[in-house]
N, C-alpha and C positions, 0 to 999 in steps of 0.2 A: 164782198167788196167788189166794186166795179173796176173796170180797167183804168178809169180816171184816178181811182184812189187805190192803186196797187200797194201803196205804202200803208202800213198799220199806224205809223206815226210820222207826222211832218211838223217840224218846228220852223217857223218862218219869221226871220228878223225879230227874235225875242229880246226884249229889254226888261231887266229886273233890277229894281233899286231898293236900297234900305234907307229909310229916312231917320237919321240920327241927330242928336243934339249938335254934332260937329258939321252936319250937312248931309247932302244926298250922296250915298255911296252907290255908284253904278256898277253892280256886281256882274251883270251880264249885259253886254253891249252889242245887240244885233246879231245873235248867233242863229244860224239856219242849218238844219240837217234833215235827212229822211231815214226811215227805218222800215225794212221790208220784213214780212213775217218769217220767222225761223232764222233770221240773220243776227249777227252780233256786231254792235258798234262799240268802239272803245273811245273814251274821252280822257285825255292825258294832260297833265300840267302840274306845276308846283302848287303847294298850298296857297289858297288865296287867288287862284286863276279863274275861279267861277264855275268849276266842274260840278260840285255838289249843289250849288245854287241852281244850275241848269236843271239838274235832276229833280230838285225840290219844286221848281217852277212847273215842271210837267205834272207833278203830283198835286201841286198847289198846297204844299204843306210848309209854306214859309213862315218865319217868325212874324210877330204882330207888326214889326216895323217894315217888313218886306212887302213889296207889291210889284206885280207885273205891269210895267208902264207902257208896253207896246208889243206888237207882234201877235202871232197866232200859234196855237198848239192844236194841230188837227189829229184826232183819233178817228181812223177810218173815214176821213173826210169832214168830220164835224169839229168845229172849233170849241174845244172844251173850256177855254178861258171865259166863255160866255155862259157856261153852265152854273146852275145854282148849287147850294150846299148839298141838297139831297141827291142830285145827279152826280156830284163829285164823290159822294160817299159810295154810291153804287159803282163808280169807276175805280176807286181805290180798293185794292184787294181782289176784286173779281176780274177786272180788266187789266189793271196795272198794279204790280206789287213792288216793294222796295226792301232790300236788305241793307240795314244801316251799318255804319262804320264799326261800332263797338257793341258786340252782342251783350255784354254785361249790363250796359246802360239802356239797351233797347228792350230787354226783358224785365218785367216787374219783379223785384226781389221778394215780394210778400205773397206771390201766387205761385202755385206749382206750374211746371212746364205744361202739364196736361190741361189745366184749366185755361191757360193762355191760348193754347192751340185750339181748344174747343170753342172758346169765345170768338176767335177769328172766323171759324167755320160757321158758327151759328149766325154771326153778324152778316156774312156775305152770301149765305146759301139758304135754302129752305129745309135743310136737314134738321131732324130732331136730335135730342141729346144723345141717344144711343148711337145714331148714325154718325154724329159729330165725333164721338169717342172712337168709333171704328176707323173713321177717316183719319183722325189724328194719329192713331197707332200705325195705320197704313203709310202715312206720310213719313213718320219717323223711321219706319223700316226702309222706305224708298231712299231716304238720305243716308242710310248706313249707320243708324243708331242701334247699338246692340241692346237687347232686352227692353224693347220699347214700352211694354206694359209697366215695368218697374220704373222706368224713366219718367213716365207720365206723372208719377206721385212725387217726384223730386223737385226741389227748388233750384233756380238758376245757379246759386253759389255752390251747389253740390256737383255741378258738371265742370269739365275742363273747358278751356277756351274753344278748342276745335269742336267739342260736342255742342257747346252753346251756339256756335255758328251754324252747325247742322240743324239745330232746332229753329234758328231764324230762317234758314232756307226752307225747311218744312212748312213754317208758318206762312212765308211768302208764296209758296206754291200750292198751298192747301186748296185754294179755290180755282186752280188752273188758269192763271191770268194769261193774256195774250202777250204782255210785255213784263219783263222782269228787270228792274233797275238794281244793279249791285254797286253800292257806294263803298269803295275800298273794302271789299268783303274779306280780304286776307291780311289787313294791316296788323292786327294784334296776334297773329299766329306765326308759329315757327315754320321753316321752309318746307319740311315734309308734309305738314298739315296743309299748308298753302296749296301745294301741288294736288293733294287729295280733294280739297274743296273745289278747285278749278276744274279738275277732271269730273267731279260729281256734277258741276253746273253744266258742263258740256254734254254729259250723258243724259241728264234730265231734259236739256234742250232738244236733243235728238228724239227722246221718248215723247215729250209733250208738245214739240213744235213751236215753242214760244220764241219771241224775239228778246234779245238781251242788250241792255245798255250797261257797259262795264266802265265804271268811273274809277280811275286810279292815278297815283303819281308814278307808279312803277311800270316803266315801259316793258321790262322783262316779263311781267305778269301777262300782258295781253298779246305778246308777240305771236303766239301760236293759235289764239282763239278768236281773233277779230276779223270780220270781213272788211271793215273800214275803220280807220283811226282818225280822230280829230285831236289836234294838238292845240290847247288853249293857253292864252296868256293875257292877263289884264282884262278878263271878261270877253275876249274876242277869240275867234278861231284863226290861228295864224297859219295852220297847214292841215290839209286833209288828204287822205289817200289810202291805198291798201297797205298792209303790213310791209310788203316788199318795198313800196314807194317810200314809206317813212323810215325804214331801217337801212335800206341800201341806196336810196336816191334822195335823201332829205334835202329840201330846197329852202328851208328857213333857218336863219342863224340860231334861233332859240332851240329848234329841234336838234340841230347839230350839237349844240351845247349840252342838251339832255343826254344825247347818245354818248358823248365823250365822258360823261360822269358815270357810265355803267361798266362794270367789269366785263371783259370779253373772254369767252371760253378759249379761243385759239391763241390768245396772248395775255396770260394772267400777270405777266411781269410789267405790262404797260402801265404807265402812271395815269391815274384818273385825274381829269381836269375839271374842277368845279366851275359853275357859272359864276363869274364875279358879281359883286354888288348885292343888293337886296331886292326882293319882289316889289312890284310897283305899288305905290300908295293910291288906292282907288279913289280917294278924295281929291287927289291932285293929279289927275290924268294929263299926260303930256299932249301937246297939240298934234304931234306926229305919231310915229310908230311907238307903241307902248314899251317895246323891248329895247328901243334906241339907247337909253342911258347905260345899259349893260352889254351892249353889242360891240365887239372888237372891230367890226367892219362897218360901223355906222357911217353914213355919208350925210352931207349937208341937208339933202332933201328929206332924210328920215326924221329930222328935228321938227319940221313944220308940216309935213304932209303924211296922211295915213295911206299906206300902200293898199292898192285894190287886190282882190284875189286874181292871180294870174294862173292860167291853165298851163301846167308843166307837161302833162300828158293826158290821155283820155280819162284816167282814174285819179289824177294827182293835181291838186291846186295848192298854191301857197301865196301868202301876202308878204312879199319881201322885195325891196327895191334891188337887192343883189341879183335877182333873177332878170329884172328889167335890164340891168347893167350888162349882165352876161349875154342877153338876147341881142342888145345893140352891138356889143362887141363882136358877137358871132356873125351878125348881118354885115358889119363893117368889113370883117375878114373876107366874107364871101364876095362882097362888092370889089374888094381890092384883089382877091384871088382871080 
């Protein structure tokens, strides 16, 4: 990679829509981000905020009704939205892999774990059947599956949820991709297994040097592992920054609402405050800020105008008129002072 393309992945003004009988659903509305090799990017938001569609757009594995309608997805400086089917097949698996939300539905119930792992390896590498088998056993060992040889002969329903998730991670990493997309990788798992899976992903990242995009609705999951966090709402990025920026200096009303609804270690007696209202209907997007109908501090301007991204600090940006208001008030105080 040249200095100009120090990013392994650049997403620029990406728009993805689904064309349904009810009309066009703009699921991703001009999202942009960059990812450096070996770094972890977190994408957070409620269900329906466009997180998974962003990930699926990068991989180009959208449903038949879905289509990228604008923007660029650059892998090492090349726009992969212009690639043909064969090039994209080469990209998926060997350059960029994905761990889906539910391992039970992602694995085929009528084939053994071993045959599915070997198929992925044979498809994306030039290994023969014996080498593919050895690689599959090696990957299962790497992700902490006990007795890998006997697990190879088992079917998905014979494994526990945590074990299936480990198989999915082994399958995603079998071809040593540059980018791993983890779409809610711990949703169906209990808390202790969640912690093990996240720890495993971080260990493998260190060992293999891959970049990770972590898609989740759980802010607690990504607090310790992400270099940068994007908070999404209504198909747009409403705030982005480091974990410290998001958790301790959040500058968007939606992020503040998400944080108020998470239990805190230091004060377990504190009452959790849910965000009022329901998530936005993407068929009827408001003219102004998408979060405006649910925001306690909404102002008149929020109804009609979309807030631009405002730089809060060197690493921290947010799209919220409250920051503009605070900025004007601070300037006014300085002038008066």
